[in-house]
N, C-alpha and C positions, 0 to 999 in steps of 0.2 A: 504494500500500500504506500503510495507516494505521499509524503507529509505535505501539508499545506503551508506554504511559505508566504508570509505577509511582508511585502517590501514597503518601507516607508517612502512617502512622497517627498522628494527633494525639490524645493522651489527656490528660484533665484529671488533676490530682493525686488527686482522689477516685476516679476510674476506675482509675488505676494502683494505688491502695491496695486497691480491690476485687479486682483480678486477683491482686495479691500475696498477699492473705489467702487466696483460694481455692486458689492454687497451693501455698502453704505448708501449709494444712490437709490437702489431698489427699496431698501429698508425705509429710507426717508420718504420716498414716494408712497409706499404702502401706508405709512403712518399718517401723512398729510391727507391722502385720499380717504382714508378711513374716518378721519376727524371732520374734514371739510367737504367731502365729495367733490374735490377739485384737485387738479394737478397744475399748479401755476407755472407761468413762464420763468419766474424767479428760481424755480428748481430745475426745469427741463433744459432751458437754454444754456446756463453755465455747465450743466452736465454734458451737453453736446460739444461745447467748445473744449472742455477738458478731455473728452474722448478723442477729438481730432488732434489736440496737442500731444496727448499720450501716445497716439499711434505714430506720430512723427518721431518722438523720442525713442519709443520701443524699436521702431524700424531702423533708425540710425544706429542704435546701440547693438542690436542683434545682428544686423546685416552689415554694419560698419560702413555706412555711407549714405549718399543721397538716394541711390537706387532703392535701398531697403526702406528708407523713410517714405519714399513715394509708393512703394508696394503696400506698406501698412496703411498709409493714408487712403489709398484706393479701396482697401478692404473695409476700412471704417466707413467710407462714403457709400460703398455698396450696401453695408449693413443698415446705414441710415435710410437709404432709398427703399430697401425692402420693408423695414419696419414702418416707416412713414407712409409708404405707398399702400400697404395692405390696410392700415387703419384709416387712411384718407378715403379709400373706397367705402369703407363701412360708415365713415362720417358723412359722406355724400348721400348715403341712403338712410341716414338717421340712426345708425346702429352704434355710434360711439360719440364721445365728446371731443372737442378740439384739443383739450389738454392730454387726452389719451393718445391722440395722434402724435403730438410732439414728444410725449414720454417714450413711446415705442420707437420713434425715430432716434432719439438720443441713446436709448438702450441698444438699438441696433448698431449704432456707431461704436459702442463699446464691444459688443459681442461678435459682430460680423454677420454676413448674410445667412450663412448656414445655421449658426447657433440661434439667431433670432427667430428663424422658422421653427426650430425645435422648441423654443420657449413658447411661441404662440400655440403650438399643438398641445404641449403639456398644460399651459395656462387655461386653454379651452376645457380640457378635462377637469382640471381643478375647479374652474369656475362653475361648471355644471354640478359637481359634487357639493361645493360650498353653497351654491344657490338652493339646491334641494334640501340641504341640511338646515339652512337659515329659514327657508320657507316652512319646513316642518316645525321648527321651534316657534315661529310666529303664529302658525295655526294653533299650536297648543296654548300659547300665551293669550292671543287675541280672539281665537275662534275663526272659522271660515269667513264670516261677515266682516269682522274687524280687519283681518288681513287684506280682504278685497278692498275695503274702504281706504286702507292706508296706502296700498301699492297700485291700485287700478282706478279707483274713482277719482275724477278731478275735484279739486276743492272749490267751494262756493265762491270764495274771493277771486279765484282764478277765472271763473266763468264771468263774473261781473266786470272784471277789469280788462277783459279781452275786447278792445275797441278798434284795433288795427291789425293788419296782417303781420307787421313787424313785431308787435307786442304778442300776438298769438304765437308766433314762432318762438319767441323768447320763453313764453310760458310752457310751450310744448317741450323745449329743451329742459326747462326746470323740472317739469313733471317726469320726464324720462329719467333724470338723475335721481329724483325721489323714489321712483319705482325700482331702481337698481338695488337688488338685495345685497350684492357683494361688490364693493368698489373695485374698479378695474386694476388698480395698483397692487391689490393684495394677491390675487392668483398669479399675476405676472411676476411679482417678487418671489413668491414661493417656487414658481416654475424655473426662474433664473437660477436660484440656489440649487435646485435639483439637477438642472442641466450642467452647471459648473461642477457639482460633486461627481456626476457620472463621468464627465470628461476627465477629471483628475484621476478617477479610478481606472478608466479604460486606457487613457493616454497620459500616464503620470509625468512623462518627460517630453511629450510630443507637442508640436505647435497647435494641435487641435484644442488643447486646454486653454490656449490664449484666447481663441476666438477672433483674433485680429488678422488671421491669414485665410 
């Protein structure tokens, strides 16, 4: 019988910094979204700029030159395009908020195109699980009627104040956020940590764990 050998994961300081930045960014986004139901530009825009700067530094350091910096920057921009593009389509059809679009774009710049797709798939599964769990809890606490009034029925003040198309659209977006059982940042943060952990286990020393290639 072959004994199981567990090899420790050896990480460079730059790689540890990468993981720390991604974890800190997603944790902050999940916390803010959970408390305010918003993902503000003050969080997503600096994270995007930091991702692009980090990709330049990482590429220059690991590949020793301008070519490597350019390759890593292109990887970050591709990740941004994929994350931003997918959520932009959902935003256009009313399936997400503007902050969600910018958040996933910034996260894509950190993780790269391949990893942000994996995060989206895992987060969709987690979102479904968390939504069903939250809905079950609300049904127990409020009853079927109370849960329906809280998440589905429009408020009276919203009906009375709806006097223009622009205001109606604003109220529709507000109601959509109120109906959301699980803030977008929470399952995305959990999915990011899961994807990073799996990458570290499967490719402990490979570039896949970086997400920037």
